[in-house]
Every structure is written in structure tokens, then in C-alpha cells.
PDB file of N, CA, C, O and CB in Angstrom:
ATOM      1  N   UNK A   1     -11.057 -11.455  -3.513  1.00  0.00           N
ATOM      2  CA  UNK A   1     -10.986 -12.626  -2.645  1.00  0.00           C
ATOM      3  C   UNK A   1      -9.663 -13.351  -2.879  1.00  0.00           C
ATOM      4  O   UNK A   1      -9.263 -13.573  -4.022  1.00  0.00           O
ATOM      5  CB  UNK A   1     -12.188 -13.578  -2.898  1.00  0.00           C
ATOM      6  N   UNK A   2      -8.999 -13.712  -1.809  1.00  0.00           N
ATOM      7  CA  UNK A   2      -7.684 -14.346  -1.901  1.00  0.00           C
ATOM      8  C   UNK A   2      -7.757 -15.709  -1.234  1.00  0.00           C
ATOM      9  O   UNK A   2      -8.187 -15.825  -0.086  1.00  0.00           O
ATOM     10  CB  UNK A   2      -6.579 -13.462  -1.242  1.00  0.00           C
ATOM     11  N   UNK A   3      -7.335 -16.741  -1.957  1.00  0.00           N
ATOM     12  CA  UNK A   3      -7.378 -18.099  -1.412  1.00  0.00           C
ATOM     13  C   UNK A   3      -5.952 -18.579  -1.173  1.00  0.00           C
ATOM     14  O   UNK A   3      -5.110 -18.500  -2.067  1.00  0.00           O
ATOM     15  CB  UNK A   3      -8.136 -19.070  -2.371  1.00  0.00           C
ATOM     16  N   UNK A   4      -5.686 -19.070   0.017  1.00  0.00           N
ATOM     17  CA  UNK A   4      -4.374 -19.631   0.334  1.00  0.00           C
ATOM     18  C   UNK A   4      -4.575 -20.954   1.056  1.00  0.00           C
ATOM     19  O   UNK A   4      -5.566 -21.154   1.757  1.00  0.00           O
ATOM     20  CB  UNK A   4      -3.528 -18.646   1.200  1.00  0.00           C
ATOM     21  N   UNK A   5      -3.613 -21.851   0.871  1.00  0.00           N
ATOM     22  CA  UNK A   5      -3.650 -23.101   1.631  1.00  0.00           C
ATOM     23  C   UNK A   5      -2.491 -23.059   2.617  1.00  0.00           C
ATOM     24  O   UNK A   5      -1.335 -22.908   2.222  1.00  0.00           O
ATOM     25  CB  UNK A   5      -3.561 -24.369   0.685  1.00  0.00           C
ATOM     26  N   UNK A   6      -2.804 -23.192   3.891  1.00  0.00           N
ATOM     27  CA  UNK A   6      -1.794 -23.108   4.941  1.00  0.00           C
ATOM     28  C   UNK A   6      -1.873 -24.365   5.787  1.00  0.00           C
ATOM     29  O   UNK A   6      -2.899 -24.645   6.407  1.00  0.00           O
ATOM     30  CB  UNK A   6      -1.988 -21.835   5.815  1.00  0.00           C
ATOM     31  N   UNK A   7      -0.774 -25.127   5.810  1.00  0.00           N
ATOM     32  CA  UNK A   7      -0.714 -26.358   6.604  1.00  0.00           C
ATOM     33  C   UNK A   7      -1.935 -27.238   6.356  1.00  0.00           C
ATOM     34  O   UNK A   7      -2.508 -27.786   7.298  1.00  0.00           O
ATOM     35  CB  UNK A   7      -0.606 -26.025   8.096  1.00  0.00           C
ATOM     36  N   UNK A   8      -2.331 -27.373   5.103  1.00  0.00           N
ATOM     37  CA  UNK A   8      -3.430 -28.261   4.758  1.00  0.00           C
ATOM     38  C   UNK A   8      -4.809 -27.641   4.873  1.00  0.00           C
ATOM     39  O   UNK A   8      -5.802 -28.268   4.503  1.00  0.00           O
ATOM     40  CB  UNK A   8      -3.374 -29.452   5.609  1.00  0.00           C
ATOM     41  N   UNK A   9      -4.886 -26.418   5.381  1.00  0.00           N
ATOM     42  CA  UNK A   9      -6.188 -25.756   5.489  1.00  0.00           C
ATOM     43  C   UNK A   9      -6.319 -24.733   4.378  1.00  0.00           C
ATOM     44  O   UNK A   9      -5.399 -23.949   4.143  1.00  0.00           O
ATOM     45  CB  UNK A   9      -6.362 -25.081   6.876  1.00  0.00           C
ATOM     46  N   UNK A  10      -7.441 -24.735   3.700  1.00  0.00           N
ATOM     47  CA  UNK A  10      -7.688 -23.718   2.685  1.00  0.00           C
ATOM     48  C   UNK A  10      -8.410 -22.563   3.361  1.00  0.00           C
ATOM     49  O   UNK A  10      -9.464 -22.737   3.973  1.00  0.00           O
ATOM     50  CB  UNK A  10      -8.521 -24.289   1.482  1.00  0.00           C
ATOM     51  N   UNK A  11      -7.823 -21.388   3.237  1.00  0.00           N
ATOM     52  CA  UNK A  11      -8.379 -20.211   3.897  1.00  0.00           C
ATOM     53  C   UNK A  11      -8.681 -19.162   2.841  1.00  0.00           C
ATOM     54  O   UNK A  11      -7.853 -18.881   1.973  1.00  0.00           O
ATOM     55  CB  UNK A  11      -7.403 -19.652   4.977  1.00  0.00           C
ATOM     56  N   UNK A  12      -9.868 -18.587   2.922  1.00  0.00           N
ATOM     57  CA  UNK A  12     -10.265 -17.550   1.972  1.00  0.00           C
ATOM     58  C   UNK A  12     -10.278 -16.217   2.713  1.00  0.00           C
ATOM     59  O   UNK A  12     -10.951 -16.066   3.733  1.00  0.00           O
ATOM     60  CB  UNK A  12     -11.669 -17.861   1.333  1.00  0.00           C
ATOM     61  N   UNK A  13      -9.529 -15.259   2.187  1.00  0.00           N
ATOM     62  CA  UNK A  13      -9.459 -13.934   2.789  1.00  0.00           C
ATOM     63  C   UNK A  13     -10.248 -12.947   1.937  1.00  0.00           C
ATOM     64  O   UNK A  13     -10.187 -13.005   0.709  1.00  0.00           O
ATOM     65  CB  UNK A  13      -7.988 -13.472   2.942  1.00  0.00           C
ATOM     66  N   UNK A  14     -10.984 -12.047   2.572  1.00  0.00           N
ATOM     67  CA  UNK A  14     -11.761 -11.065   1.814  1.00  0.00           C
ATOM     68  C   UNK A  14     -10.879 -10.028   1.138  1.00  0.00           C
ATOM     69  O   UNK A  14     -11.271  -9.453   0.123  1.00  0.00           O
ATOM     70  CB  UNK A  14     -12.751 -10.373   2.723  1.00  0.00           C
ATOM     71  N   UNK A  15      -9.695  -9.780   1.686  1.00  0.00           N
ATOM     72  CA  UNK A  15      -8.825  -8.756   1.117  1.00  0.00           C
ATOM     73  C   UNK A  15      -7.376  -9.044   1.474  1.00  0.00           C
ATOM     74  O   UNK A  15      -7.084  -9.877   2.332  1.00  0.00           O
ATOM     75  CB  UNK A  15      -9.232  -7.356   1.611  1.00  0.00           C
ATOM     76  N   UNK A  16      -6.474  -8.339   0.800  1.00  0.00           N
ATOM     77  CA  UNK A  16      -5.053  -8.528   1.071  1.00  0.00           C
ATOM     78  C   UNK A  16      -4.702  -8.041   2.478  1.00  0.00           C
ATOM     79  O   UNK A  16      -3.829  -8.609   3.134  1.00  0.00           O
ATOM     80  CB  UNK A  16      -4.203  -7.791   0.023  1.00  0.00           C
ATOM     81  N   UNK A  17      -5.384  -6.987   2.940  1.00  0.00           N
ATOM     82  CA  UNK A  17      -5.111  -6.474   4.285  1.00  0.00           C
ATOM     83  C   UNK A  17      -5.443  -7.528   5.337  1.00  0.00           C
ATOM     84  O   UNK A  17      -4.687  -7.731   6.287  1.00  0.00           O
ATOM     85  CB  UNK A  17      -5.916  -5.185   4.548  1.00  0.00           C
ATOM     86  N   UNK A  18      -6.578  -8.192   5.158  1.00  0.00           N
ATOM     87  CA  UNK A  18      -6.985  -9.235   6.105  1.00  0.00           C
ATOM     88  C   UNK A  18      -5.981 -10.377   6.092  1.00  0.00           C
ATOM     89  O   UNK A  18      -5.647 -10.934   7.137  1.00  0.00           O
ATOM     90  CB  UNK A  18      -8.398  -9.761   5.770  1.00  0.00           C
ATOM     91  N   UNK A  19      -5.503 -10.720   4.901  1.00  0.00           N
ATOM     92  CA  UNK A  19      -4.533 -11.800   4.780  1.00  0.00           C
ATOM     93  C   UNK A  19      -3.256 -11.441   5.536  1.00  0.00           C
ATOM     94  O   UNK A  19      -2.723 -12.268   6.276  1.00  0.00           O
ATOM     95  CB  UNK A  19      -4.223 -12.090   3.296  1.00  0.00           C
ATOM     96  N   UNK A  20      -2.764 -10.226   5.357  1.00  0.00           N
ATOM     97  CA  UNK A  20      -1.524  -9.813   6.015  1.00  0.00           C
ATOM     98  C   UNK A  20      -1.680  -9.837   7.528  1.00  0.00           C
ATOM     99  O   UNK A  20      -0.761 -10.241   8.240  1.00  0.00           O
ATOM    100  CB  UNK A  20      -1.108  -8.411   5.550  1.00  0.00           C
ATOM    101  N   UNK A  21      -2.830  -9.411   8.021  1.00  0.00           N
ATOM    102  CA  UNK A  21      -3.065  -9.427   9.468  1.00  0.00           C
ATOM    103  C   UNK A  21      -2.975 -10.839  10.017  1.00  0.00           C
ATOM    104  O   UNK A  21      -2.329 -11.077  11.038  1.00  0.00           O
ATOM    105  CB  UNK A  21      -4.432  -8.825   9.797  1.00  0.00           C
ATOM    106  N   UNK A  22      -3.625 -11.773   9.338  1.00  0.00           N
ATOM    107  CA  UNK A  22      -3.663 -13.153   9.819  1.00  0.00           C
ATOM    108  C   UNK A  22      -2.307 -13.823   9.669  1.00  0.00           C
ATOM    109  O   UNK A  22      -1.893 -14.606  10.524  1.00  0.00           O
ATOM    110  CB  UNK A  22      -4.725 -13.952   9.067  1.00  0.00           C
ATOM    111  N   UNK A  23      -1.614 -13.510   8.573  1.00  0.00           N
ATOM    112  CA  UNK A  23      -0.392 -14.238   8.257  1.00  0.00           C
ATOM    113  C   UNK A  23       0.862 -13.624   8.865  1.00  0.00           C
ATOM    114  O   UNK A  23       1.958 -14.144   8.658  1.00  0.00           O
ATOM    115  CB  UNK A  23      -0.232 -14.320   6.781  1.00  0.00           C
ATOM    116  N   UNK A  24       0.726 -12.536   9.607  1.00  0.00           N
ATOM    117  CA  UNK A  24       1.892 -11.905  10.216  1.00  0.00           C
ATOM    118  C   UNK A  24       2.713 -12.901  11.027  1.00  0.00           C
ATOM    119  O   UNK A  24       3.942 -12.839  11.024  1.00  0.00           O
ATOM    120  CB  UNK A  24       1.460 -10.749  11.102  1.00  0.00           C
ATOM    121  N   UNK A  25       2.045 -13.813  11.717  1.00  0.00           N
ATOM    122  CA  UNK A  25       2.749 -14.744  12.597  1.00  0.00           C
ATOM    123  C   UNK A  25       2.881 -16.136  11.994  1.00  0.00           C
ATOM    124  O   UNK A  25       3.175 -17.100  12.702  1.00  0.00           O
ATOM    125  CB  UNK A  25       2.036 -14.835  13.923  1.00  0.00           C
ATOM    126  N   UNK A  26       2.664 -16.241  10.686  1.00  0.00           N
ATOM    127  CA  UNK A  26       2.766 -17.535  10.017  1.00  0.00           C
ATOM    128  C   UNK A  26       3.999 -17.536   9.120  1.00  0.00           C
ATOM    129  O   UNK A  26       4.271 -16.554   8.428  1.00  0.00           O
ATOM    130  CB  UNK A  26       1.481 -17.842   9.192  1.00  0.00           C
ATOM    131  N   UNK A  27       4.733 -18.626   9.134  1.00  0.00           N
ATOM    132  CA  UNK A  27       5.913 -18.719   8.280  1.00  0.00           C
ATOM    133  C   UNK A  27       5.495 -18.753   6.813  1.00  0.00           C
ATOM    134  O   UNK A  27       4.574 -19.477   6.434  1.00  0.00           O
ATOM    135  CB  UNK A  27       6.747 -19.970   8.634  1.00  0.00           C
ATOM    136  N   UNK A  28       6.178 -17.968   6.002  1.00  0.00           N
ATOM    137  CA  UNK A  28       5.821 -17.863   4.590  1.00  0.00           C
ATOM    138  C   UNK A  28       5.945 -19.213   3.882  1.00  0.00           C
ATOM    139  O   UNK A  28       5.200 -19.494   2.943  1.00  0.00           O
ATOM    140  CB  UNK A  28       6.707 -16.823   3.898  1.00  0.00           C
ATOM    141  N   UNK A  29       6.886 -20.049   4.331  1.00  0.00           N
ATOM    142  CA  UNK A  29       7.093 -21.342   3.664  1.00  0.00           C
ATOM    143  C   UNK A  29       5.861 -22.234   3.778  1.00  0.00           C
ATOM    144  O   UNK A  29       5.663 -23.126   2.953  1.00  0.00           O
ATOM    145  CB  UNK A  29       8.309 -22.060   4.260  1.00  0.00           C
ATOM    146  N   UNK A  30       5.036 -21.999   4.792  1.00  0.00           N
ATOM    147  CA  UNK A  30       3.862 -22.841   5.013  1.00  0.00           C
ATOM    148  C   UNK A  30       2.689 -22.450   4.122  1.00  0.00           C
ATOM    149  O   UNK A  30       1.679 -23.153   4.077  1.00  0.00           O
ATOM    150  CB  UNK A  30       3.443 -22.770   6.465  1.00  0.00           C
ATOM    151  N   UNK A  31       2.820 -21.324   3.408  1.00  0.00           N
ATOM    152  CA  UNK A  31       1.685 -20.792   2.658  1.00  0.00           C
ATOM    153  C   UNK A  31       1.805 -21.190   1.194  1.00  0.00           C
ATOM    154  O   UNK A  31       2.847 -20.992   0.570  1.00  0.00           O
ATOM    155  CB  UNK A  31       1.604 -19.255   2.798  1.00  0.00           C
ATOM    156  N   UNK A  32       0.742 -21.745   0.658  1.00  0.00           N
ATOM    157  CA  UNK A  32       0.710 -22.125  -0.752  1.00  0.00           C
ATOM    158  C   UNK A  32      -0.302 -21.227  -1.444  1.00  0.00           C
ATOM    159  O   UNK A  32      -1.442 -21.097  -0.997  1.00  0.00           O
ATOM    160  CB  UNK A  32       0.347 -23.646  -0.938  1.00  0.00           C
ATOM    161  N   UNK A  33       0.124 -20.610  -2.539  1.00  0.00           N
ATOM    162  CA  UNK A  33      -0.782 -19.782  -3.322  1.00  0.00           C
ATOM    163  C   UNK A  33      -1.615 -20.709  -4.190  1.00  0.00           C
ATOM    164  O   UNK A  33      -1.123 -21.254  -5.178  1.00  0.00           O
ATOM    165  CB  UNK A  33      -0.004 -18.732  -4.188  1.00  0.00           C
ATOM    166  N   UNK A  34      -2.868 -20.884  -3.824  1.00  0.00           N
ATOM    167  CA  UNK A  34      -3.736 -21.836  -4.515  1.00  0.00           C
ATOM    168  C   UNK A  34      -3.972 -21.394  -5.955  1.00  0.00           C
ATOM    169  O   UNK A  34      -4.127 -22.229  -6.845  1.00  0.00           O
ATOM    170  CB  UNK A  34      -5.078 -21.984  -3.774  1.00  0.00           C
ATOM    171  N   UNK A  35      -3.998 -20.095  -6.183  1.00  0.00           N
ATOM    172  CA  UNK A  35      -4.222 -19.595  -7.536  1.00  0.00           C
ATOM    173  C   UNK A  35      -3.102 -20.047  -8.471  1.00  0.00           C
ATOM    174  O   UNK A  35      -3.371 -20.447  -9.604  1.00  0.00           O
ATOM    175  CB  UNK A  35      -4.326 -18.062  -7.533  1.00  0.00           C
ATOM    176  N   UNK A  36      -1.857 -19.990  -8.014  1.00  0.00           N
ATOM    177  CA  UNK A  36      -0.726 -20.426  -8.835  1.00  0.00           C
ATOM    178  C   UNK A  36      -0.707 -21.943  -8.960  1.00  0.00           C
ATOM    179  O   UNK A  36      -0.339 -22.485 -10.003  1.00  0.00           O
ATOM    180  CB  UNK A  36       0.599 -19.927  -8.239  1.00  0.00           C
ATOM    181  N   UNK A  37      -1.105 -22.620  -7.891  1.00  0.00           N
ATOM    182  CA  UNK A  37      -1.057 -24.078  -7.849  1.00  0.00           C
ATOM    183  C   UNK A  37      -1.981 -24.701  -8.896  1.00  0.00           C
ATOM    184  O   UNK A  37      -1.674 -25.759  -9.444  1.00  0.00           O
ATOM    185  CB  UNK A  37      -1.435 -24.575  -6.455  1.00  0.00           C
ATOM    186  N   UNK A  38      -3.105 -24.051  -9.171  1.00  0.00           N
ATOM    187  CA  UNK A  38      -4.107 -24.639 -10.063  1.00  0.00           C
ATOM    188  C   UNK A  38      -3.764 -24.448 -11.540  1.00  0.00           C
ATOM    189  O   UNK A  38      -4.434 -25.010 -12.406  1.00  0.00           O
ATOM    190  CB  UNK A  38      -5.468 -24.035  -9.777  1.00  0.00           C
ATOM    191  N   UNK A  39      -2.735 -23.667 -11.833  1.00  0.00           N
ATOM    192  CA  UNK A  39      -2.377 -23.434 -13.247  1.00  0.00           C
ATOM    193  C   UNK A  39      -1.630 -24.613 -13.823  1.00  0.00           C
ATOM    194  O   UNK A  39      -1.252 -24.591 -14.995  1.00  0.00           O
ATOM    195  CB  UNK A  39      -1.528 -22.168 -13.391  1.00  0.00           C
TER     196      UNK A  39
END
């Protein structure tokens, strides 16, 4: 399970493939890796 925060929305992806599909059209700068953020 992959958790990312994008433009204030927390989105949980079941897999990396699903994440890549959704994020293809999203600017990388808008994506926050929540896992790294919580450390």
C-alpha cells in the first residue's frame, strides 16, 4: 500500500502500478511522500 498526499488530498494506492497510472498526468512537485514526511 502506498500513501501519497497530492494538493492536500491523501490518496492511498494499492500498488505502485496503480499509482503510476493515476499520477501520469500529475506534476511530481505536487506529490508529497507521506511515508518520508512522517519520519
